[in-house]
Every structure is written in structure tokens, then in C-alpha cells.
C-alpha positions as CSV (number, residue, x, y, z in Angstrom):
1,M,98.9,108.1,114.7
2,N,96.9,105.9,117.0
3,L,95.4,102.9,115.1
4,L,92.3,102.7,117.4
5,T,91.5,106.4,117.1
6,E,92.1,106.3,113.3
7,T,89.8,103.2,113.0
8,V,87.0,104.6,115.0
9,A,87.0,107.8,112.9
10,A,87.1,105.7,109.7
11,I,84.2,103.6,110.9
12,Q,82.2,106.7,111.5
13,E,83.2,108.2,108.2
14,S,82.0,105.1,106.4
15,G,78.5,105.6,108.0
16,H,78.8,102.6,110.3
17,S,79.1,102.0,114.0
18,T,81.1,99.3,115.8
19,D,77.8,97.5,116.3
20,D,77.7,96.9,112.5
21,I,81.1,95.0,112.5
22,V,80.8,91.3,111.6
23,F,84.5,90.5,111.0
24,I,87.9,91.9,111.9
25,G,90.9,90.1,110.5
26,S,92.3,88.6,107.3
27,E,90.2,87.1,104.5
28,E,93.2,85.1,103.3
29,T,94.4,83.4,106.5
30,G,91.4,83.5,108.8
31,H,93.1,85.4,111.6
32,S,90.4,87.3,113.4
33,C,89.4,89.0,116.6
34,T,86.4,90.7,118.2
35,W,85.9,94.4,118.4
36,E,86.7,94.2,122.1
37,Q,90.0,92.5,121.4
38,F,90.8,94.9,118.6
39,Q,90.4,97.9,120.9
40,I,93.2,96.5,123.1
41,L,95.5,95.5,120.2
42,A,94.9,98.7,118.2
43,D,95.4,101.3,121.0
44,K,98.9,101.9,120.0
45,E,100.8,104.7,118.3
46,Y,102.5,104.1,114.9
47,D,104.1,106.1,112.1
48,A,101.5,106.3,109.3
49,G,103.8,108.4,107.2
50,F,106.2,107.6,104.4
51,G,108.1,104.3,104.7
52,S,107.0,100.8,105.1
53,Q,103.5,99.8,106.1
54,K,103.4,99.2,109.9
55,V,99.8,97.8,110.3
56,A,99.1,94.4,108.8
57,E,98.5,94.8,105.1
58,D,95.7,92.2,105.0
59,L,93.7,93.6,107.9
60,I,90.0,94.2,107.0
61,I,86.8,95.2,108.9
62,V,83.6,93.9,107.4
63,F,80.1,95.3,108.2
64,S,76.7,93.6,108.3
65,D,75.6,95.4,105.1
66,G,78.6,93.9,103.1
67,A,80.7,97.1,103.1
68,K,84.3,96.7,104.2
69,M,87.4,98.7,105.1
70,W,90.9,97.5,104.5
71,R,94.4,98.8,105.0
72,G,95.7,100.8,102.0
73,E,99.0,102.3,101.2
74,Y,99.9,105.0,98.8
75,D,103.5,106.0,98.2
76,G,104.5,104.8,101.7
77,S,101.6,106.5,103.6
78,E,99.0,104.1,105.0
79,G,95.4,104.3,106.2
80,W,91.9,102.8,105.7
81,D,90.2,102.4,102.3
82,F,86.5,101.7,101.9
83,S,84.1,99.8,99.7
84,A,80.4,100.3,99.7
85,P,78.1,97.3,99.5
86,F,77.1,96.3,96.0
87,K,73.8,97.8,94.8
88,A,72.2,96.4,91.6
89,P,71.7,99.1,88.9
90,A,68.1,100.3,88.4
91,A,68.3,99.3,84.7
92,I,70.2,96.5,83.1
93,Q,72.0,97.2,79.8
94,P,73.5,94.5,77.5
95,I,77.3,94.3,77.0
96,R,78.5,93.6,73.4
97,N,82.0,94.9,73.8
98,L,84.6,94.9,76.5
99,F,87.4,96.7,74.6
100,T,88.0,100.4,73.9
101,L,86.8,101.9,70.6
102,G,89.4,104.6,70.7
103,V,92.6,105.4,72.6
104,G,91.5,103.8,75.9
105,W,90.2,104.5,79.4
106,D,86.6,104.0,78.3
107,S,83.6,102.9,80.4
108,L,81.3,100.1,79.4
109,A,78.7,102.8,78.3
110,D,81.4,104.3,76.1
111,M,82.2,100.9,74.6
112,N,78.5,99.9,74.1
113,P,76.8,103.1,72.9
114,D,73.9,101.3,71.3
115,A,73.1,99.1,74.3
116,E,70.6,101.5,75.8
117,Q,68.5,101.5,72.6
118,D,68.6,97.7,72.5
119,A,67.3,97.4,76.0
120,E,64.1,99.4,75.3
């Protein structure tokens, strides 16, 4: 796998372009580079398959709309993961409970069934 080719495809898949990039690097340490520098550094083949992660685990790309991509790893296979920018919900519902009412794996709506009625 070529990191640059993989990254360009992931940027396109996210609905962005390289012009939208505002940060490439690590949130934790502050290491960063420009897109021009990244193209040179990332134009390298690596094994994205099973085994240890080869690309820096704290590498992120942040876009002007607040979305970001970061390096993810699942069962030894690595690639880019995405987050969309936060969008406020159309309607706000009160929360009265944060814990499951049953076995588990419930959403806030499941845990607060009367919240929609209260908001009206």
C-alpha cells in the first residue's frame, strides 16, 4: 500500500479536497507538516496488512469544517478512519437518565422515553 495514494483516496471519500486541510500531524505532540511536505513523506509503500501498525498511530488530518481523519487499526490491519463535523440536532430533548433500563446497549432515547413528551 502507498500511504499517499491511500490518503488521497480517503480525502476524496470523506468529501473533502486537499485545499480543505488545515492540519496534518499529531494533536498530542504538535508535530505537523504541510500538505506539500506530507506528499513527499507519504509517497512510500508499506504493509497495511496484519501485524504491527507501520504509520504513526497519532497521525491526523483536520479539515476546515472540523471533520478529521486519523489512523485506525483493527486486528492488525491499518487505514484511515473518519469523523464528520458536529451538527447540532434539530430538536433538543432533556436527559433524565444515563443508565440502561434493561440488559444494556441502549441509546439515550431508549433510556429517556418520556423526554420527547416533556419537550413539547
